[in-house]
N, C-alpha and C positions, 0 to 999 in steps of 0.2 A: 575226766568227765566235763569239766568246765570248758575245755577246748572243743569238745564234741558239741556242746550246746552252742558255742559261739559259731562254729562251722555250720551247724544246722540252721541257726538264725541267719547266717550269711546266705545260705542256699535259698531261704525263703524270701529274704529282702532283696536280693539281687534281681530276680525277675520282676518284683514289684517296682523297683526303681527303673528298670529298663522299660517296662510298660508305661510308667508315669512319664518318662522322657519322650517316648514315642508319641504318646497322647498329647503331650505339650506341643511337640513339633507339629503334629497333624492339625491340632486346633489353631495354633498360631498361623500356620500357612493357610488354613481355611479362612480365618478371619481377615488375613491380609488380602487374600483373593476377593473376598466379599467387599472389602473396602475399595479395592481397585475397580471392581465392577460397579460399585455405586458412583465412584468418581467418573467412570466412563459414561454412565447413564446421564449424570448431571451435565457432563461436557457435551454430550449429544443433544440434550435438551437446550442448552445454551446456544449451540450452533444453529438449531432450528429457529430460535428467537433472533439471533444476531445476523443470520444470513440475509434476510430481506434488507436489513439496515445497511449491511456492507455492500450489497448489490446496488442499493440506492446511492451510496457514496460513490461507487465506481461509475454509475450513470451520470451523476452530477459532474464528476471530474472529467468524464468523456466529453460532456457538453462544454465544459470549460476549455478543454484542449481544442475542441472544434471551433469554439468562438475566438480563441486567440491565434488560430492558424492564420498567418499573415495574408494568405490568399483570400480567405473568407472575410477576414477583418477589413481588408482594404476595399473589397467589393461592397461590404455592408456599410462602411463608414466613408462617406464622401467628404472631401475637404471643404471647410467653410470659407477659406480664403486661399489666395495664391502663396501665402507664406509657408514655406516648407517646415519651419520650426513650430508653427502653430499646429500644423497637421501631425508632426512628430509627437508633440505633447498630447494632442488629442488621442492618438493611437495608444500611447503609453499609459495615459490615464484610464482609458477603457480597459486595457489589459490588467492594470492594478485593481480597478474596481471589480472586475470579474474574479480576480484572485481573492480579494478580500471577501467577496460574497461566498466563496467556496472554501475558505480557510479552515473551517471546523471539520471538514471531511477527512482531514489528516488523522483523526482519531480512529477511523475505521479501516485504514489501509496501513500496510507496513512501511517502515522508514525508507526502504530502498525505493519503493514506488513514489513516495512523497518527494524524495530527493530528485527523482527523474522528472516529476512534474515541475518542481522548482527550477530545475535546469532548463526545461523546455520554455518556461515563462521568461527566465532571465536571458536565454539565448535569443528568443524572439525580440525582446526589448533591445538587446545588443545589435541585432540585425537592423532594426529600424534606426537606431542611433548611428551606426556605422554608415549606413546608406545615406542618411541625412547629412553627415559631415562631408560628403564628397563635394568637391568644387564643381563637378559637372552638373550637379542638380541645383536648379535655381527656383523651381516652383514645387508646390505640393503635388501637382499633377505629374510632374516628372519623377518625383519621389515614388509615387504609386507605381508608375511604369517600371522604374528600375527594380523596385522590390519584387514586383510580379515576375519580371524577366529573370531575376536571380533565382527565384523559387522554381522556375521551370527547369533549371539546371541542377539545383540541389533540393534535397528533401527538407521540408519544414520540420523544425524540432518537435512541434506538437504531434506530427505524424509518427515520429519515432516513439515518443512517449505513449501515444495512443496504442501502438502495436504492443508495447510492453504491458500496458494495462490489460489489453485483451488476452494476452498469454497468461497473465496472472489470474484473471477471472476464470479462464478455462481450467487452470490447475486445481482450483478449489471447488469447482462445480461437479 
């Protein structure tokens, strides 16, 4: 009789345990889904708030890349003397000032984009320095002429970086 009671008790408790486990599983998955849904909603709200700021950062960096484009920079900034080294320093200082003015924008873009912008800046400075070191160039006006003629054959580093930024903005819009 004792074993019959235990068996009967087992028949009653086993379905209750199974129902309890199923209920636990369903409730835990439901709450997990609700939590994920809340995270997604919060993320969407944050994107709505951060998108204008990110776009503004890309706009400022686009302007930076346009301003350090050697073709535009040389046309915009005339030499103050015939000394090619003075003109080289003037151009490089302007590039550095533009860069420092936009330094904080790196917060709003990814690391790869920032590295491409740094590379464009450094390559532009390197182009100016290499050209200035040439013995064929004696004046600042000749320096301008050589840099411009070199850029007719090769694409400016800022143009490459600008194309990358445009593609990146198109991906998240």
